N, C-alpha and C positions, 0 to 999 in steps of 0.2 A: 401460726401464722407471725412471720415476727416483723411485721411493720410493711414488708413488701410486697407489690404483685405479685400473685403468680405468674408464670413462663408457662405459654403453650405453644410449640412450635408445628407448622403447617407446614408437611414436604411436597413438593410437586409432582409433576407426572414423573415417570422411569426413574421414581427412586424409592427411598422407606426413608425412617425416622433417623436410620443410622448416619444419615448425609449431614444430622444439625452436632454431630459427636464431638466436634471443635466448637462451636458456640454452649453445648449442655455445660461441659467442664470447666468453662468461662462464667457461666454464671453459677453454676452451683458452687464454685470459690468464693463467690461473691454472697453467697447464702440465700440465692433464691431458690424455691421451688419448683421445678422444672419438670413437664410433662411431653413428650415426643412420640406420640402415638401414629400407627399404622391406620393409611387410609386405602379404601378396598381400588380407587380409583375406577369404579364399577358404572357409577353414574355425578353427577353434581349431585342429587336429592342426596343418596345413600354418603358421600364423604362429607354432607354438611350434618347428617344428621348423627356420623360419627364423633365429631367435632362440639354440635354440640354434648352430648354422651358426656365427650372429657370436661368441658365447663363446665355440667351442671355438676360434676364433682369435686369442682374447686373451692376450698373452702374462703374464698374472698374475691376482692380485686382482680382480676387477670388482665395482662397485655399477652392477643395472640396475635403472634409474627409467621408469615407466608412469604413461601418461595414459590416464584413461576407460579404453577398452576395453583400452589398454596392459595396463594391473591386471591384466586376464581373463589375458592371453598371459604375462606372468611369472609369475604364480602358477599357471597350470595346467604351471610347468617343474616341480611337485613335489621330487620328491627326487634329480632327474637333473636339476641347474643347472653345468655343469660352469662352472668358475672364481668361480662368485656368491658372494660373504661379505655384500651387503646389499640391500633391499630399499627403495626409496623409491617413494612412490606418489604421486601428483600429481592430485587428484581423479578418484582413481582408481578399477574395481571391485576391491575383496577378499575374492572369495567365500568359503564356507566348504565342502567336502567335502558332496557330494551338492548344491549349491543351480546355480541357471542363473539369467544373466541376467533372463532371462523372466518367470521364476515371480516374482523378486525386483521388478521394475517394475510388474509386475504387483496389488501389495500395497498401491501406494496411487495416487492421482491420477495422472494421467498428463501427467510434467513438461514445462512451454511448449515448448523446446527438442525435443521429441521426438513433439510433436504430431500432425503433418503429414505423418511418413515414410511412403514408398511404396515396393513394390516392383515390381520389372522381373522379367519375362517368365522371366529366368534365375534367379531369388529372390533377388536381391541389392535391398538394403535403400538408399536414397537419401535425404538431406535437401534441403528443400524451401528457396528462396535467403531468404526471409522467415525461416523461423524461425531458420536461422541466422545470419543478420544480428544480428535485435533479441534473440535469448533464446540461442542455442550459444555465439556469441563476443558479449556484449553490452557489453562495454567496452573491444572492440578497434575502433582508429577502422574507420566501414563500409565504406572505400575497400579496406583490406587485410583486412576480413572477406571482402567481394563476392568477391575475389580466390582467399582461403581455400576459399571456398564452390565456387570454379569448375573446383578440381583435388582434388576429394575423392573419395578413391576410395571406392567404392560398399564395403559390409559384406554379406555372406554372414547370410541370414536364419537358419540353423543356429546360427551361434554364437550366437545368443538361448537357444536349445533345450539346449543340451549342456551337460549335469552336469559340475559341479567334481570334479576328483580329490583327491588329498592335497594340500593347499595350500603351496606351497613355503614360502607367509612361517609356518608350522608350525615349521619349521627352521632359519628364515635369521629374522636381526634387521630390522625394519622401521621407517620414518620415511616421514609421512603428511603432506601438504599439505592440508587442509584449506580450499576456495574458497567465502568464506560466503553468496558472492552467487548460485550455483551455479544455473541452471535446466534443468539433465539429468539431473546425480544430485541428489538434495537435498541439503544440508549436515546433515543429522542422521543419513542413510544415512551417510557418510562419517564422521561421527563413531562411527557404531558400528563400522564396518569397522576405524577405527583403536584405537577401542578394545579389539575380542575378539583383534586380532592382536597388542597390548601395544605396538603404534609409540610414536614419541618424536613428537607434533605439533605444527608447527607449522598458523595460521591466514590467511588473505588475504583481503582484502575483492574477491573477482575473482572473474569469469564462470568458465563451465568452461575457460574457455581459460588458466589462469595464463601459462602458459611464456611466452605471447605477450603479455599485458598487463601481468604483474606479474614479467619474466623473473630480474629481480632477489632476489627472495623466491625462487624457484624454486633457481634454480642455488646459493644459498644454502643450502636442503634438503641439496640434493643433496651439496653441498663436507662439510657437517655430518658425513653420514653415512659420507662417504669419510675426512673426517679421524678420525674413530671408530674406524673397523677399520682403520687405519693406525694407531694407537697401540695397539692389542687386541693381546695376546702371539698369535705364530705360532699356535701349538696350537688357540685359540680360533679362528681366521680362519675355518672355517663353520660356526660355535657361532650359537645365538640367544643372544642375549645373556639 
């Protein structure tokens, strides 16, 4: 341990850990120990179990950063968040107790990036390439966006109906990077998440994938969270600011 918190990065739906590559490079260059595991996306419970598995392996205080549905995974840690001292939401869902993704998304028009999702016979949801390239990853080079679409992991439809328990952000300090050009999670919804969790907030003119199109700003928000927690007295390591 070099005095800095560890960083664990949580990918979202229709993605894998490689979506964090640009952010990982920047964090590693600054001396951070970074882990970006693969999540099964088979149920929220199994995704949370994978996150806890990785967190237990960390050798000290850890910042968890989640993108999109990755925010759902880290929020669902609740009061059982081994080694975690802070949460960084990157254009991510930050539900409160009793809320579900499906109910939240049904409150307004279907975002363009989610307009043509389809569910296979096993109950997993996939993204269409055109929507992924034009809307989900609107400011990512189309060649790279098509590669990202090709390696997408489908997401269990059950994750949209599962109600959130006690959210981890109730007891942990949070940071939030709002993507102002997001066509998957409306920016106003992101601002609502950030506001009610009392997050330290930044905004970036990005599509739904700021960690790909704006890795500098994404890495900076995570580093700010890490630096803030490093500077706090040891007795406050697990307490919300």
